[in-house]
BAMISE-851104 format. One line per field, with one value per residue (C-alpha): residue number from 0; x negated, y negated, z. Coordinates in steps of 0.1 Angstrom, whole numbers, padded with zeros to 4 digits. Last residue first. Layout:
// residues N
seq <- c(NUM	...)
xx <- c(X	...)
yy <- c(Y	...)
zz <- c(Z	...)
// end
This chain:
// residues 154
seq <- c(153	152	151	150	149	148	147	146	145	144	143	142	141	140	139	138	137	136	135	134	133	132	131	130	129	128	127	126	125	124	123	122	121	120	119	118	117	116	115	114	113	112	111	110	109	108	107	106	105	104	103	102	101	100	99	98	97	96	95	94	93	92	91	90	89	88	87	86	85	84	83	82	81	80	79	78	77	76	75	74	73	72	71	70	69	68	67	66	65	64	63	62	61	60	59	58	57	56	55	54	53	52	51	50	49	48	47	46	45	44	43	42	41	40	39	38	37	36	35	34	33	32	31	30	29	28	27	26	25	24	23	22	21	20	19	18	17	16	15	14	13	12	11	10	9	8	7	6	5	4	3	2	1	0)
xx <- c(-0724	-0691	-0681	-0656	-0621	-0606	-0616	-0596	-0612	-0594	-0609	-0635	-0631	-0664	-0646	-0661	-0652	-0617	-0611	-0628	-0607	-0575	-0582	-0590	-0558	-0538	-0554	-0545	-0510	-0507	-0516	-0492	-0464	-0472	-0474	-0442	-0424	-0439	-0428	-0452	-0466	-0478	-0486	-0510	-0529	-0528	-0542	-0570	-0579	-0578	-0604	-0597	-0631	-0647	-0679	-0668	-0634	-0645	-0614	-0593	-0606	-0606	-0569	-0560	-0575	-0558	-0524	-0528	-0539	-0509	-0485	-0502	-0498	-0527	-0539	-0556	-0590	-0619	-0605	-0593	-0628	-0626	-0591	-0601	-0600	-0566	-0552	-0565	-0551	-0517	-0495	-0463	-0457	-0478	-0507	-0505	-0503	-0534	-0554	-0542	-0553	-0586	-0596	-0585	-0606	-0636	-0637	-0663	-0651	-0646	-0630	-0607	-0596	-0588	-0569	-0548	-0539	-0532	-0510	-0491	-0485	-0470	-0447	-0434	-0439	-0406	-0413	-0396	-0428	-0447	-0425	-0432	-0470	-0467	-0449	-0477	-0502	-0481	-0478	-0516	-0520	-0496	-0515	-0549	-0573	-0555	-0549	-0585	-0602	-0638	-0672	-0663	-0691	-0702)
yy <- c(0587	0579	0608	0633	0635	0612	0636	0663	0693	0725	0747	0773	0808	0824	0857	0862	0826	0830	0863	0851	0819	0838	0862	0833	0817	0848	0852	0816	0820	0853	0835	0806	0830	0849	0816	0805	0836	0831	0795	0767	0736	0748	0782	0766	0750	0782	0801	0777	0778	0816	0817	0836	0855	0821	0829	0859	0844	0813	0813	0823	0795	0770	0777	0778	0743	0731	0744	0728	0695	0696	0701	0673	0650	0640	0605	0597	0609	0625	0661	0658	0652	0676	0664	0628	0628	0646	0622	0593	0605	0605	0637	0632	0666	0660	0649	0681	0702	0685	0689	0725	0734	0715	0729	0764	0763	0747	0774	0762	0785	0757	0735	0763	0768	0731	0730	0760	0745	0711	0727	0746	0715	0698	0728	0729	0763	0782	0815	0809	0797	0825	0850	0834	0834	0871	0877	0859	0884	0913	0898	0894	0931	0941	0920	0936	0928	0898	0884	0890	0873	0881	0865	0829	0808	0777)
zz <- c(-0260	-0243	-0221	-0235	-0221	-0248	-0275	-0258	-0241	-0232	-0205	-0214	-0199	-0190	-0186	-0152	-0142	-0155	-0136	-0105	-0104	-0111	-0082	-0059	-0071	-0062	-0027	-0019	-0032	-0012	0019	0012	0006	0038	0057	0042	0054	0089	0092	0083	0100	0134	0120	0096	0125	0146	0116	0111	0148	0147	0119	0087	0091	0085	0066	0047	0043	0024	0002	0032	0055	0027	0018	0055	0060	0029	0040	0075	0059	0035	0064	0084	0054	0031	0020	0053	0040	0059	0060	0024	0011	-0019	-0025	-0029	-0067	-0068	-0042	-0061	-0094	-0079	-0081	-0101	-0116	-0147	-0125	-0105	-0137	-0151	-0118	-0117	-0152	-0152	-0119	-0131	-0162	-0144	-0117	-0092	-0064	-0039	-0065	-0076	-0040	-0037	-0070	-0061	-0027	-0042	-0069	-0043	-0023	-0054	-0060	-0025	-0009	-0005	-0022	-0056	-0072	-0055	-0073	-0106	-0099	-0090	-0123	-0141	-0126	-0137	-0172	-0174	-0163	-0191	-0216	-0209	-0237	-0251	-0216	-0205	-0235	-0232	-0227	-0235	-0249	-0230)
// end
């Protein structure tokens, strides 16, 4: 895959603004590990290889188990996730697939049962931000790093 453009070289001020949003999200009360799961799940839905790689790697570096990362696509059928994580993941899917879901009331009620209003706003912005990042990286045809150990044996 050949990248189309380098967004951060072309628009460094825009990149700084997006990174400032991420910094604010980091201070917004959502646990770091949960934020990585949310970002990873949205990236899976959107098919953003760059963001899947980044957030799976970050989750591992911060103590997330390989099994929880692998099972994330099937979180509804797995007992590996807490009620709070399930609520956040349902909200993530609802907002990422907003054309189909319309941000369903049932998903909002679930997230409301586990998060206070400030956390819901933070989570909602987090989901919006990762969807923006996914679209930017997919449009740019960004290529994630590959180490020799990542390649399949020939």
